[in-house]
N, C-alpha and C positions, 0 to 999 in steps of 0.2 A: 504493500500500500504506500510505501514511501515515495514511489514514483509520482503519485498524485500531487505531492507537495514540493516537487523539485522544480528547479529552473528549466530543466529539460521538458517537463510536462507543460509548463507555461509556454515554452517556445512552440511545442507541438500544437497546443490549443490556438495560439496566435497565428501560426502558419495556416492552420485549417480555416480560421476565421477570415483571414485576408483572401484566401481562395474563395470561400463561400460567399463573401460579400460582393463579388463581382456581379452586377445586376444585368445579366445577359438579356433578359426580356426587355428591359428599358433600352439597352444599347442597340439591340437588333431592330426594334421598332423605330427608334430614332434614325438609325442608319438607312432604314427603308423609307424614310420620309413620312412616317405615320404619326409623328409627334410623340407626346408623353403618354405611355400606356396607362399610367396611373390616373389619367383624367377620364378613363372610361370604366364601365363595369364595376368590379369590386375595388378598383384602385390598386390591385396587386401587381407585382412585377413577374408573376409566375406564368407558366404556359397556358393555363386556363384563361387568364385575362388576355393574353396575347392572341389567343384564338378568337376572342371577341372582335378583333380587328378584321376578321374574315380571311386572314392569311394563314392557312394551315401549315405551310412550309415554315414560316417563322415560329409558329407555335411548336412544331416538332423540333426545330432547332433549339428553341428555348428549353424544352423538356430534356433533350439530350445533353445540352451544356450544363443545365442545372444539376442533372444527375452526375455528370462527369466531375463537377466540383467536389462532390462528396467522395466519389471513388478515387480521384487523383490524390486528394488530401490523405486518405487512408493509406493508399499504396505507397505514396512518396515518403511519408513519415515512417511507415513500416520498414521500407528499404533503408532509409537513413539510420533508423534506430538499430537495425541489425548490424550495420557497419560501424557505427561510431559510438554506441552507448552500451552499457552493461545492463540496462533495464529490460524488462519484458517488452518486446517490440509490440505485441498486440495491445498492451495497455496504452502506449503512446499513440498507436494507430487509431484506437477508438476515441481517444481524446482529440486527435486531429479531425476525426469525423464529426464529433460533437461540435468542434470549432467551426467547421464548414457549415454545419446545419444552423448554428447560431448566426453565422455571418449572413446566410440567406434570409433568415427571419428578421434579423436586426442589423442591416448594413449601415455602418457608420456614415457612408457617403450619402445616404438617403434619409437622414434623421432617424435611423433605426426602424424604418418602416419598410419591410420587405415582403416576401411571399409567404405562402402557408407551409412550405417546406417538404411537401410530399416527394417531389422529384429528387431533391437532395438527400432525403431520408433513404430512398431506394438506392441512390448512388453509394451512400455510406455502407449499406448492407452488401452491395455488390463487391465493394472493396474489402470489407471485413469478413464476410461469411456469406458467399453467394447463395447457398440453399435458403437462407432467410429471405433474400430478395425474391427467390422463386415462390416461396410461400406467400409473400405479399402479393405478387402478381397474379397467382392462381386465385387467391381469395378475391382480389379486386375484380378479376374477370367474371367469376361466378356471381358475385353480388351485383356488379354492373349490368350483366346480362339479364339477371332475374328481376331487378328492381328499377333499372335505368336511372339510378341515382349515383352520380360520380362521387359525391362527397361521402355518401354512406359506404360506397365501395372502398374509398381511401381509408376511412375510419375503421372499417372491418378488417382491412388488410393490416393496418397498424396494430390493432388488438391481437390479430392472429400471430404477428411477429413476436410480440411480448409473450404470448402463450407458448410459442415454439421455443423461445430461449429458456423460459421457465421449465418446460417439460424436459428439454434435452440437456439442461445444465450447461449450455454453451457459454463460454466466457464473454463478458461484456454486458450482461443483463442490466446492471444498474444504469449504465449510460444509455442503453436502449430504452429503458423505462423513462428516463428523463426526456429523451427526444420524443417518445411516443406521447407523453403527457403534453408536451408543447404542441405537437400536431393537433391533438384534441382541443387545446386552448385556442389555437389559431383558427380552428373551425367552429368556434362558438356560435357564430352567426348561422352557419349551415345547420348546426344541431338544432338551434331554435326553429329554423324554417322546416326542418324535417319533422320535428315534434308537432308543428302547427299545420303540417300538410301543405306547405307553401314552397318547398324547395323545387327548383327547376330540374327537369329530367334530362337525361342525355338526348340530344337532338333538338331540345327546345332552345338551349344555348350552347354550352361547351362541355366537354367531358374529360379533357386532359388533366392529369394531376398538376397542381400548382405548387 
């Protein structure tokens, strides 16, 4: 546990945060001449809101790049930790993943107002333990196809990942729980609309994870 309170851990968290705070959705839409994506829809910088511009290619690129932020942070710090430190590499890698996730949710460049984190969450799972990402995607697909609620599918996939980590005893559960709780917190508006029967379904607006 000493690694969590070390300068190395702080550096891993910071490196992940800086990667995660790159607002690809905002940068891509501005580069495409579509203005500030935060001025439409939910005001988020994630792929779901980018899709509301009507540009599916930009939304797909945002989704992939936001996921890549989490995956690259995990894999890069894991590689460096194995070469240059005596700490358990997986602990530093998960911290970097947490940093990337926090960077996406609360980017310093945008007054700490970012996306909802689902794509980056998936990216962290891909880098840290890809079977967990597969669990998320399978649950997301089943719930999305059966209910046509993208938000419910994302929340169900997130809950399934926590259950998977808890049942298998795979390392990293505490940080996965923290990220999962933040996913739920960021979806508080969606949860209210789901309970009220007012949430938009896939096809009515957009369906990509944000």
